[in-house]
C-alpha positions as CSV (number, residue, x, y, z in Angstrom):
1,M,0.0,-0.2,-0.1
2,I,2.7,2.3,0.8
3,E,4.5,1.8,-2.4
4,K,1.3,2.2,-4.3
5,S,0.6,5.2,-2.8
6,K,3.6,6.6,-3.8
7,E,3.3,5.6,-7.2
8,L,-0.4,7.3,-7.6
9,A,1.0,10.3,-5.9
10,E,3.6,10.7,-9.0
11,T,1.1,9.7,-11.3
12,R,-1.0,12.4,-10.1
13,K,1.8,15.3,-10.5
14,R,2.0,14.4,-14.3
15,T,-1.7,15.0,-14.8
16,P,-2.6,18.6,-15.1
17,Q,-6.6,18.1,-13.9
18,L,-5.3,16.1,-10.8
19,L,-2.4,18.3,-10.0
20,T,-5.0,21.2,-9.7
21,K,-6.7,19.0,-7.2
22,M,-3.6,18.4,-5.1
23,Q,-2.9,22.2,-5.3
24,A,-6.3,23.1,-4.0
25,A,-6.0,20.3,-1.1
26,A,-3.2,22.3,0.2
27,K,-5.6,25.4,0.7
28,G,-8.0,23.4,2.3
29,Q,-11.6,21.4,1.1
30,A,-14.9,22.6,-0.3
31,P,-16.6,19.3,-1.3
32,S,-19.6,19.3,-3.5
33,F,-21.1,15.8,-1.8
34,L,-21.7,14.2,1.3
35,I,-21.5,10.1,0.4
36,V,-23.1,7.8,2.7
37,S,-21.3,4.2,1.8
38,T,-21.2,0.6,3.6
39,I,-18.1,-0.1,5.3
40,R,-17.5,-3.1,2.9
41,R,-18.0,-0.7,0.0
42,C,-16.5,2.8,0.7
43,A,-13.7,2.6,-1.2
44,Q,-15.0,1.0,-4.1
45,D,-17.6,3.8,-4.2
46,G,-14.9,6.4,-4.7
47,Q,-14.1,4.3,-7.9
48,L,-17.3,3.8,-8.8
49,L,-18.4,7.4,-9.1
50,N,-14.8,8.3,-10.3
51,I,-14.5,10.6,-7.0
52,Q,-11.1,12.6,-7.2
53,Q,-9.5,14.6,-4.3
54,G,-11.7,17.2,-2.7
55,D,-15.2,16.1,-4.6
56,A,-16.8,14.3,-1.6
57,F,-16.7,14.3,2.2
58,W,-17.6,10.9,3.6
59,A,-19.8,9.2,6.4
60,T,-20.2,5.2,6.7
61,R,-22.8,3.0,8.1
62,L,-22.6,-1.0,8.7
63,P,-24.2,-3.2,5.8
64,G,-27.4,-4.9,6.1
65,P,-29.4,-2.9,8.9
66,P,-31.5,0.5,7.9
67,L,-29.4,3.5,9.2
68,M,-30.0,4.0,13.1
69,R,-31.1,7.6,13.9
70,Q,-28.2,10.2,14.5
71,E,-27.9,10.2,18.3
72,L,-27.3,6.4,18.4
73,L,-24.7,6.8,15.4
74,P,-22.7,10.0,16.3
75,F,-19.4,8.6,15.1
76,L,-20.5,6.6,11.9
77,F,-23.0,9.2,10.6
78,G,-24.0,12.0,12.9
79,G,-20.6,13.7,13.2
80,P,-19.7,13.4,9.7
81,A,-23.0,14.8,8.6
82,A,-22.9,17.9,11.1
83,Y,-19.4,18.7,9.7
84,S,-20.4,18.9,6.4
85,S,-22.9,21.5,6.8
86,H,-19.4,23.9,7.2
87,F,-19.0,23.3,3.3
88,H,-21.3,25.7,1.5
89,G,-20.6,24.3,-1.7
90,R,-22.7,20.9,-1.1
91,T,-25.1,20.2,-4.0
92,G,-26.5,17.0,-2.3
93,I,-25.8,13.6,-0.7
94,V,-25.2,10.4,-2.1
95,V,-26.3,6.8,-0.5
96,T,-25.2,3.5,-1.9
97,F,-26.5,0.3,-1.1
98,E,-25.6,-3.0,-2.1
99,S,-27.9,-5.1,-4.4
100,A,-28.9,-7.6,-1.9
101,E,-30.1,-4.7,0.8
102,R,-34.0,-4.9,1.0
103,D,-35.9,-2.2,-0.5
104,S,-37.9,-1.3,2.8
105,D,-34.4,-0.9,4.6
106,V,-33.3,1.4,1.8
107,L,-36.4,3.7,2.0
108,D,-35.7,3.8,5.8
109,T,-32.0,5.0,5.5
110,L,-32.9,7.2,3.0
111,S,-35.8,8.5,5.6
112,T,-33.4,8.9,8.4
113,I,-31.0,10.9,6.2
114,S,-33.8,13.4,5.4
115,Q,-34.7,14.1,8.8
116,N,-30.9,14.9,9.9
117,G,-30.9,18.5,10.7
118,S,-27.9,19.4,9.2
119,L,-28.6,18.1,5.9
120,K,-32.3,19.1,5.5
121,G,-32.9,20.7,1.9
122,L,-30.5,18.9,0.3
123,P,-31.7,16.4,-2.7
124,I,-30.7,12.9,-2.0
125,V,-29.3,10.3,-4.5
126,G,-30.0,6.6,-3.4
127,L,-27.9,4.4,-5.4
128,K,-28.4,0.6,-5.8
129,V,-25.1,-1.0,-7.0
130,D,-23.9,-4.3,-8.2
131,Y,-20.3,-3.8,-7.5
132,E,-19.0,-7.0,-9.6
133,L,-20.7,-6.0,-12.6
134,G,-20.3,-2.1,-12.0
135,R,-23.9,-1.4,-12.6
136,V,-25.9,1.3,-10.8
137,R,-29.7,2.2,-10.7
138,L,-31.4,4.8,-9.1
139,V,-33.5,4.5,-6.0
140,V,-37.0,6.1,-6.5
141,H,-38.0,7.7,-3.4
142,D,-40.0,11.3,-2.4
143,K,-37.2,12.6,0.2
144,G,-35.9,15.2,-2.3
145,R,-34.4,14.6,-5.7
146,N,-32.4,16.4,-8.4
147,Y,-32.8,14.8,-11.7
148,V,-29.7,16.8,-12.9
149,L,-27.4,15.9,-10.3
150,E,-28.6,12.2,-10.8
151,N,-27.8,12.1,-14.1
152,S,-24.7,13.7,-13.6
153,L,-23.6,11.0,-11.0
154,L,-24.8,8.1,-13.3
155,Q,-22.8,9.5,-16.2
156,R,-19.5,9.1,-14.1
157,V,-20.0,5.4,-13.2
158,V,-17.4,3.0,-13.6
159,R,-16.7,-0.4,-12.6
160,P,-14.4,-0.5,-9.2
161,S,-11.5,-2.7,-8.6
162,A,-12.1,-5.9,-6.8
163,L,-12.5,-5.9,-3.1
164,D,-9.8,-6.9,-0.6
165,E,-12.1,-7.9,2.5
166,K,-8.8,-8.8,4.6
167,V,-8.1,-5.3,5.1
168,L,-10.1,-2.6,6.8
169,V,-8.8,1.3,6.8
170,L,-10.1,3.5,9.3
171,M,-9.7,6.9,8.2
172,C,-10.7,10.6,8.1
173,S,-14.0,11.6,6.6
174,D,-11.8,14.7,4.9
175,S,-12.9,14.8,1.3
176,R,-9.2,15.3,0.4
177,L,-8.2,11.7,1.4
178,L,-8.5,8.5,-0.7
179,P,-8.0,5.0,0.7
180,P,-4.9,3.3,0.1
181,T,-5.1,0.2,-2.5
182,T,-3.2,-2.5,-3.3
183,Q,-2.1,-3.1,-6.8
184,T,-5.1,-5.2,-7.5
185,A,-7.9,-4.5,-5.1
186,V,-9.2,-2.0,-2.6
187,P,-9.8,-2.4,0.9
188,M,-12.9,-1.8,3.1
189,A,-13.0,1.6,4.6
190,M,-14.7,3.3,7.5
191,R,-14.8,7.0,7.3
192,T,-15.0,8.5,10.7
193,L,-14.1,12.5,11.9
194,G,-10.1,12.4,12.8
195,A,-10.1,8.4,12.0
196,F,-11.7,7.9,15.8
197,F,-14.1,5.4,17.0
198,P,-14.9,5.2,20.9
199,A,-14.8,2.4,22.9
200,F,-17.6,-0.4,23.0
201,S,-20.4,1.1,24.8
202,G,-22.4,-2.3,25.7
203,I,-25.6,-0.6,24.6
204,E,-27.7,-0.9,21.0
205,D,-25.9,2.0,19.5
206,E,-23.1,2.1,16.7
207,T,-20.2,0.4,18.7
208,S,-22.8,-2.7,19.0
209,Q,-23.1,-2.8,15.3
210,L,-19.6,-2.7,14.6
211,N,-18.7,-5.4,17.1
212,T,-21.1,-7.6,15.2
213,F,-19.6,-6.7,12.1
214,L,-16.3,-7.1,13.4
215,T,-17.1,-10.5,15.0
216,Q,-18.5,-11.9,11.8
217,W,-15.3,-10.5,9.9
218,L,-12.7,-12.1,12.4
219,E,-14.6,-15.5,12.4
220,K,-12.6,-16.9,9.7
221,D,-9.1,-16.6,9.1
222,A,-8.6,-13.8,11.8
223,T,-4.5,-13.4,11.8
224,E,-4.9,-12.9,8.1
225,K,-7.0,-9.7,8.7
226,R,-5.9,-6.3,9.5
227,I,-7.1,-2.8,10.3
228,I,-5.1,0.0,9.3
229,I,-5.7,3.4,11.3
230,V,-4.6,6.4,9.0
231,A,-3.9,9.5,10.7
232,H,-3.3,12.5,8.5
233,G,-2.2,16.0,8.2
234,S,0.8,18.1,6.7
235,T,4.0,19.6,8.2
236,T,4.1,22.5,5.4
237,E,0.4,23.5,4.9
238,E,-1.7,24.3,7.9
239,P,-4.8,24.4,5.9
240,A,-4.1,20.8,5.0
241,S,-4.0,19.5,8.9
242,C,-7.1,17.5,10.3
243,G,-9.9,19.7,11.0
244,A,-11.5,17.2,13.5
245,A,-7.8,16.7,15.3
246,K,-7.5,20.6,15.2
247,A,-11.0,21.3,16.7
248,S,-10.2,18.8,19.5
249,L,-7.5,20.9,20.8
250,R,-10.5,23.5,21.4
251,P,-13.9,21.8,21.5
252,S,-15.2,24.9,23.0
253,E,-15.3,26.5,20.0
254,V,-17.6,24.1,18.2
255,S,-21.0,25.6,18.3
256,D,-23.1,22.7,16.8
257,K,-24.1,20.6,19.7
258,L,-23.9,16.9,18.4
259,L,-20.5,17.8,16.4
260,R,-19.4,19.3,19.9
261,S,-20.2,16.2,21.7
262,V,-18.4,13.8,19.0
263,I,-15.2,16.5,19.0
264,E,-15.2,16.6,22.8
265,R,-15.0,12.8,23.2
266,I,-12.3,12.7,20.3
267,G,-10.3,15.4,22.9
268,V,-11.0,13.2,26.1
269,D,-10.0,10.1,24.7
270,A,-7.0,11.4,23.2
271,T,-6.1,13.2,26.6
272,R,-6.0,9.7,28.4
273,Q,-3.6,8.6,25.4
274,N,-1.2,11.5,26.0
275,R,-1.2,12.8,29.4
276,S,0.6,16.0,27.8
277,P,-1.8,17.8,25.5
278,A,-1.0,18.2,22.2
279,Q,0.1,21.5,20.7
280,V,-0.5,20.9,17.0
281,P,-2.9,19.0,14.8
282,E,-0.3,16.9,13.1
283,V,0.6,15.4,16.7
284,Q,-3.1,15.6,18.0
285,A,-4.3,13.4,14.7
286,M,-1.6,10.3,15.4
287,V,-2.8,10.7,19.3
288,I,-6.1,10.1,18.1
289,A,-5.5,7.3,15.8
290,R,-3.5,5.5,19.1
291,A,-6.9,6.2,21.0
292,A,-8.7,4.6,18.4
293,K,-6.4,1.7,18.4
294,E,-6.9,0.9,22.2
295,N,-10.7,1.6,22.0
296,L,-10.9,-1.2,19.3
297,L,-9.1,-3.5,21.3
298,E,-11.7,-3.3,24.1
299,Y,-14.4,-4.8,21.6
300,P,-15.5,-8.1,22.7
301,A,-14.6,-9.2,19.3
302,F,-11.1,-8.4,19.9
303,V,-11.3,-9.5,23.9
304,N,-12.7,-13.2,22.6
305,L,-9.8,-13.3,20.4
306,A,-7.3,-12.7,22.6
307,K,-8.8,-15.2,25.0
308,K,-8.0,-17.6,22.4
309,K,-4.2,-16.4,22.4
310,V,-4.5,-14.5,18.9
311,P,-2.1,-11.7,19.3
312,V,-5.0,-9.0,18.7
313,A,-2.7,-6.0,19.0
314,D,-0.7,-7.1,15.6
315,L,-3.9,-6.9,13.8
316,I,-4.4,-3.4,14.2
317,L,-1.8,-1.3,12.5
318,L,-1.2,2.9,12.3
319,A,-0.2,4.6,9.5
320,R,0.0,8.6,8.3
321,M,-1.2,9.9,5.1
322,D,-0.1,13.3,3.9
323,T,-3.3,15.4,3.2
324,V,-2.0,16.7,-0.2
325,T,-0.2,13.8,-2.0
326,N,-1.8,11.1,-0.3
327,I,1.6,9.4,0.5
328,L,1.2,6.7,3.3
329,T,3.9,6.1,5.6
330,K,3.8,3.5,8.3
331,V,3.9,4.5,12.1
332,S,5.4,2.3,14.7
């Protein structure tokens, strides 16, 4: 993945349109869409819709069940949805569904999204996808559609690369980040603010859904699976810092109630990980990644593996991505 990220960065530098995207990324982000994907297909969605750097902010959900209300999904959906309201150039919300998902669950998910206060008034594009064939069909719904936007998205569609289900990348929702790939496949990807996810709560919320997902994923060949938690930032361009990491250093300045609660939780867990508060976002982003790793290791899925003498800490790796070039580096 590291070598592939370097190859892709060099290719982008030689492509005028993509080089322009990189130059814009150094100055900040202004995504047009919020894309809500399943964890399994998030990285494939980027390829499917030909999403380039800076085009889309990301939120993820668990495949299968309909989306819970946002107070039960503050990290997978609520936080990214609230954060996306800061981008005034948004043209719509894109929600993708796997072809096997039931139509009733699809409509329930779209209804939940339409009720989110941060997203009201934006058109919603629902897409039912056959990822193996690269085929897409529009979901007919009554939650607000824009036919011009729908048609423009359909014109973007290309068949995505194969899925590598042995790798799960946890990375920031930031529109400037594209998930790393191998030479032939793309990993699963969970996109959250600051690449953070909280410890297991023990109640029926997003953490219980994630634990079910992890348990099923790790049930077979667990030692061959890897979770890569990717912090991001730049040491040369201040606007290219992780916005969530920066906000967690001063959460009282966040006005949105839901967003502030997410940012505060990120800051609290980062403080537990690093007793001396970080002074800059780049350091804080890495501290947040370490906190996310410690939280994930508390999930019953990993606790039960540890009881079977599986070296669970080795299954979760840390990495850093440059916001502008998207070059990946390993962190010890």
